[in-house]
Structure formats: structure tokens, C-alpha cells
Residue, then its C-alpha position, 0 to 999 in steps of 0.5 A: m459110186k463109180t456105179l453111178q458115174l457110169y450110169i450118168a455117162l450111159f445116159l448122157l451118151t444116149i441124149l448126145a447120139g439122139c440130138q446129134k442131129f440137132l447139134e449140126v447147126d451151121t455157126k451163127a454169122v458165119l458162112s457153111q461152105s457152101q453158103a460160100e459157093d452159092p453165087a446166090q449168096i455171093e451176089s447177096f454181098v455184092i449187094a451190100a456193097y453196092s446199097y452202102m454207097p448211098s449211106l456215104g453221103f450222110p451229112d458230114t465231110h464225105n458229102p461233096w457239099i462239105q468240101s464246096v464250104r470248106s473252098d470259096d465255093a459256099y458258105k455253111g449256112g444255116g440257122g447260125l454260126s452255132d449251127q453245126t459248130p465243125w462246119y464253120e470251124m472246118e471253113t474258117f479253119t479255125g478250132v479245126t482239132p483231131n475231136v472236131g466233130n462230124n470228121d470220126g464218123p465218115w471216117y467210119r463210115g467208110y472203112v464200112g463200105i470198104s469192109r463190105a467190098n472186103i467180104a465181097l472180094r474174099l467170097l469171090n476169090a474163094v469161089d471157082g468160076a466154072t459154077f460162078p460166071n460172074k466171077d472176074q466182072r463182080i471182083a472188078e467192080m468190087k475193087f472199083l467200089r472199094g478204090w471209090i471210098y478210098l480215093g476221097m478218103k484219101l483226099r480229106w486225110k492224106y494218109v489212111p490204112i490199107i486193109d484189103e480182103n487178104t488183111p486178116s479180120d482178126a481185130v489186133v491185126v487190124e489194129g496194127i495196121s499203121n495209116r503211114p509205117d515207118d518205110m512210106v517216105n511219102d503218099l505214092p505207094l497209098w495213091d499207087w494202090i488206088i490207082q491199081n483198084f481201077e486199072d484192075a477194074a477197067a480191065v475187066l469190066p464191060d464197055k457198057q451195064t445193063e443194070k443201073g449203077r453198076p461201073t464200065k469199063y471207062a467209069a474205071h478209066a475215069l477214076a484211075a485217071k483222076a488219081l493219077l493227075f491227082r497224084a502226078y502233083e507230088q508232095n512234101d509232108q508240108h502239103q506243099v507241091i514239089n514237082i509235077n511228074k509228066e510220066t504220071l501225065q502220060r499215064a492218065l492221058t492213056h486212060l482218057d484216050a481211052i475213053m475219048a475214043v468212044d466220043g460221041a457215040v457212047y459219052d458226050l457232053q448234054a446239049d443243056f447243061g441243066d439236064n445233068f441236076m434234072i432227075e428225069f436224066d437220072n441215068a439218063t445222059k450220055e454225060a454221066l459216066w457213073e451215078i451213085q443211085y438213090s430210089i424211093d417207095d423201093g420196099t424199105t423202111d425209108g427208102r435209099i434216098n440222099r440223106g446227105n443233102e438233107l439240110n440243104a434245101p431252104w427253110w421256105s414255106p409252104y415249099f420245104t422245110c429245113c435247112d437251108f446249109n450250103k449257100v453259094s457265096h458272094t465270090m462264087v457269084n460275081a465268078f460266073k460274071t463275063d466282061e465285054t468280050g465274054l471271056p471270063d473277068f480274072e482280074n477284077y470279077n470280085d471288085t463289085e457287090m450287091q448293095g443291100n437285096q438288090y437283084v435286080e439292080f446287080f444282076k441286069s447291070h452285068e453279063f453273066d454265064p448260063r450256068l449261074s442260073h443253073t447252080t445258084a437260087i436267087p430271090g426274086y427268080p424261077w425256083k428249078y426252071d419254073n416259072n411259076i415258083l420264085y424263090q424268096e427271100s425268106g427261104s434264108r435263115a441267117p442273111f445276115q451271115y450268109g446272103y441269099f443265094n442257095s446251091m440249086k444242083e441237088q435240089v428239085h422241084p417240090d412237086c416232084d415225087c422224089i422227095f421223102r421229108p418227115f422234116y428234113v428234105m430228102n431226095s432221090m436224083n442220083e449223084k452224076a459222080i464222073r461226068y463227061s466234062e469233068v473228062l474233057l477238062w482232064k485231059a486240058e489240064v494234062l495237055i497243058q502241063l505236057d507244055r500241049f495246050n493249044e491241044a487244049l484249047p478246041l477242049i476246053n472251048r467245047v464246054r464254054e460252048r455247051a454253057a453258052n448254049s444251055t439257055q434253054r431253060l431260062f426264058k420268062p414267060d414273055g420269052t425274054l431271058w431272065m438274065d444277060y447271058k454272054v459266053e464267047t470261047y477262047k480265040p487265040g489273035v482275037n479275044t485272047n493271046w493263048t500262051k501256056d500262063f493263059a490256058w492254065q488260068a483258063l482251064m482252072w476258071e473253067n473247072r470252077l464254073e462246071f463244077a462249082m457246088e459240087g465239091r470239087r474246087f476244094f481239092d482241085l486246088m491242092r493238087w494244083g498246090q493253091l490252096e493257100p494263097v485262094m482261099n486266104a485272098f476269098i477270107n481277106k475278101e468275105k471279110t469285107r461282107f461277113d465279120w465272122y470271117n475275122q477269125g478265118r485263116f488258111t494256114a499252109g501245111r496243115d488246112e490241106f487235109l482234115p486231121i485223123p479223127q482222135a476215135q481213130m489215134n485212140w483205136s489204133k492204139g499208137s499204130y496211126k500218124q497224126n497229120p501235121g499242125y494237129 
């Protein structure tokens, strides 16, 4: 018996010795040391993080238009109240629970994007800068992308767990990371961590990038300023603004001034507002500080098209096949009206109604800011500036519930070779995630809150001047304008008394018009502590237009943020704390 065992042992040793070279292989799905130090391999992981950015916009709460639906900008739209019920629940603030649909997916997708950035950062931190000269810049880029995703998640859920490149990848460890540790008395530490990502990036990134889509230091300064601006409006646990931190505002101003130091030379407003929403101006304006890149016919199966807006084109044969979501609200349309002085009608703007489908009569009986025609598709008026294609009522699936006004900014001409339409309609126009007009208005906001409201006047007027001049695309074939457009600047002592209170009202209104239907409005109102009064006034007015709003009511202390998805609460095994009211 022992002799047989000896022969078997010798046989196995012989086989193993002969096969040693075949057994010395790298573990699957794990980088070897040499691979981890290979610059080409590391660049692939950096690119993988960039490539996930378009996936964040998949139709759910990461996509900007969902935030428009949660604000007074828009109605959900689609085929009726039961078409994507979760968004109906979100826009009326009823029936929203931790189990509400279209809420868990974006949380998960956010952390997939964060994970990609973290993996790239681990590899970058480990590589020798002498063998990888782009090391510091790529680290800055990954911090920028990670900060961008975290900023969006922070604004949607308030408390989210911090997972960075130093977090062990062990699932048990990650599960145990709380979204709000017991020693976190408020959300300021989370803001500070997000801000640090952008400030680290701004310290390293170059003034200019040769490759499209990579952020510059100015883009990082802009997002640092944005995060600081939100941080400055300190909230209690009921989401009420209890303090406006002047020191934090000063920090935001430093970042904004760094951008405005190259005003005119590097960044500026486009001459025409509409340039920002035409595909031929992708990566070709002074106004965009950073654009999320989309593509078509790029070698991938379907291209990296904008899946987030695939439901928003009108249901309008023969031009588009689906699906009529993201409808401009009547309140939003009325907000573009101007009074006899050419200024917004702050108090009475929403007192007029369009009777039935009398579009011509309604729009000819008032004067409007030209940004209305760049923002809203109206029956009888050109689709995307083409006088040969007038938008029609037939493009609206449920006008008795949502009216006839479609969102225009994210749409393209139906003949654009940028469209992919297996049924849903997607396009590859970039999303200008940071615009210079936003920088100007952020600075105006900071100055007003610092009691320097006279310095805010030229910034707000600069945005209004561009609006007034944005009529080049709005002429009929006979040379007359489609509407009566009238916009004037604020002129203290002539058409206004420029006090701090008035300046603040003008600032809020300018934000509303400039970024209508771009997903900014809900978060602006949250920052200012204005969600409850504004949204309940909106809901009460819309009840007179659509009876389905009768169920709506915004509850302060709950509806400012979405619930932490129940699936994530379960996954964390008790580590997460739910938002109040849910």
C-alpha cells in the first residue's frame, strides 16, 4: 500500500512540475502588479469612469427633467396618470414611500459610477508618477467625476454614505458604512467632503483640455462654488433653512471670481440663448464650462445616446414616435410674461388663462420673454426653429390632463442624424451641465446675500440683455416675429427701486426663466427654503386647471428629499437612517 502511494506521489510531482508554467496564470478579474502599473491599463479604468456618465441619466431621478416634474416647471406627461405612476406620486407628493418606484435604480447607478471612479483612483494612487506623467491630472479628473455624482445624490437624498478609494472593497465593510453616522449632527461634513473633491480637482486641473469631456479647473471651481452655495444655507433636521453662513458664501465667491477672471476671454454668454440647445454647438461655445458627452455611431451597439430623455419627444407622427413626457406647466409658461415695462410680473403673472386651445389669441394678447420660445413647443409655432414644421396638438397624448406644451431644450430637429429611435426617441446632443449664465447668477446670489446687492445688478442685467437679444431664430418667413417679445433690464430709479429685497426677487426670477425645464428649479427652491410655500401655491393654482392635482400637497420637513430606497435600507442591514417623514 505504501509503495502504491509513493508511485502516485511521484507521478503527481512529475505532472505538476511539467505543468507549472500552465498553472502560473493571473487570477481572473484581478489586475496583476504589472497590469496595475501599466499606464494604458490605468487609462482604460479612467475612461471606464467617464463612459458611465451617460448611464446616470437613464430615465429616473438622476435625470434633470425628473426634478422639473417635482417643481412648478413641469407636469409628468405621458399617456396619463397611470403611465409611470411613481413620477405622478413624486409630482403630487402623495404616495411616496421608501418603496416608491424609479428611486432605487438611481441610487444603485450612482454608486456604480462612484465605484468606477474609486477603482481608477486606487490604481492611480499606487502608480509611480515617473512612469505615468498624467497621474495627478487623472486623479483630479476622477475626484471631479466622483464629486459630481455625489453632489447629485446629496441633493436628492440628503444623507448618503461616503465611500472613497480608501474604503476596503469587502462587502461586509461597505454594508456597515452609515449614510449618517451617530456622530454626524448635521449634513455639513458631507458637504465638506464633496467640496473637497472639487477643490482638490481645481488645484490640479489645467486651464484648457484638448480632449472633449475632460473637466478644466474652471469647471471644478464652478462645482465647488455650487456645492458651497448649497452648504451656506444650513438646514436643521426638518430641512428648514436656519442660517445663511456668510463665511461659506465668501468661499464660494472666491471660486466664482477665479472663473470670472477670464470673463470674455475664455467664458462668456453666447449671443443667442438658443445656441445652448442646438447640437451644432456641442463643445463649441464659450458658455459651457463642462458638457456630458453623448455620441451615436461610435462603434458601440446603440451609441452613447441620452437615454435619460428617451420619453420626452412628442407622440407626433411622422416626426417622433414616443412618448410625450415632461410637459411645460401653465404656470411656467405664464412666468415668461412681461409687463408694460418689460419686466417680469412677479405678483400677477399667473392670473391669466388660455381658454381651450386659443393659442394665437393668448400669445398675441401678452408680451413675453424670448426664452419662452426657446424653452416651450407650442401648437402652431415652429418646432426647433423650423418654420416648415409647426408643432401640432396631435403631439400631446393626454392634453386633458397635461395640456399641449412640450419641453423644447432637450429636443432636436426630427431630421437630425443624431437620433436613435428603435421606438423610444433618443439623441446624442450633449448636456451642458455647467453654463456661464449660471456662474453669473450664482455670483449675483452671493453678492445679494452679502448685502452687496448693487454689485449684483449688472450680472442679472447681463443675463437679461442676452435674453432680449435672442430673437434671431424667432422670425416668421415674412420677417415678423412669432410673438410680441419684450425684455428690459432693471434700471433703478426708472423702472424699479433696487433694494435688497427687490434684488433677491429679481435673482430668483432670473434663475427660473434662464434654467426653466433644466432640472434646477426644485433644488434652487430647496436651497432658498422656499419649497413649501411655492409648491403649495403652485398645486393650489393647478387644481383650477387639472383636477388630478386635488390630491397634491407638499409637506414641509419630508418632501424636500426623496426617501432612502427600502432596498438599500435592507442591504445596509440597519446601517442607514431613513429621512424624516418616511
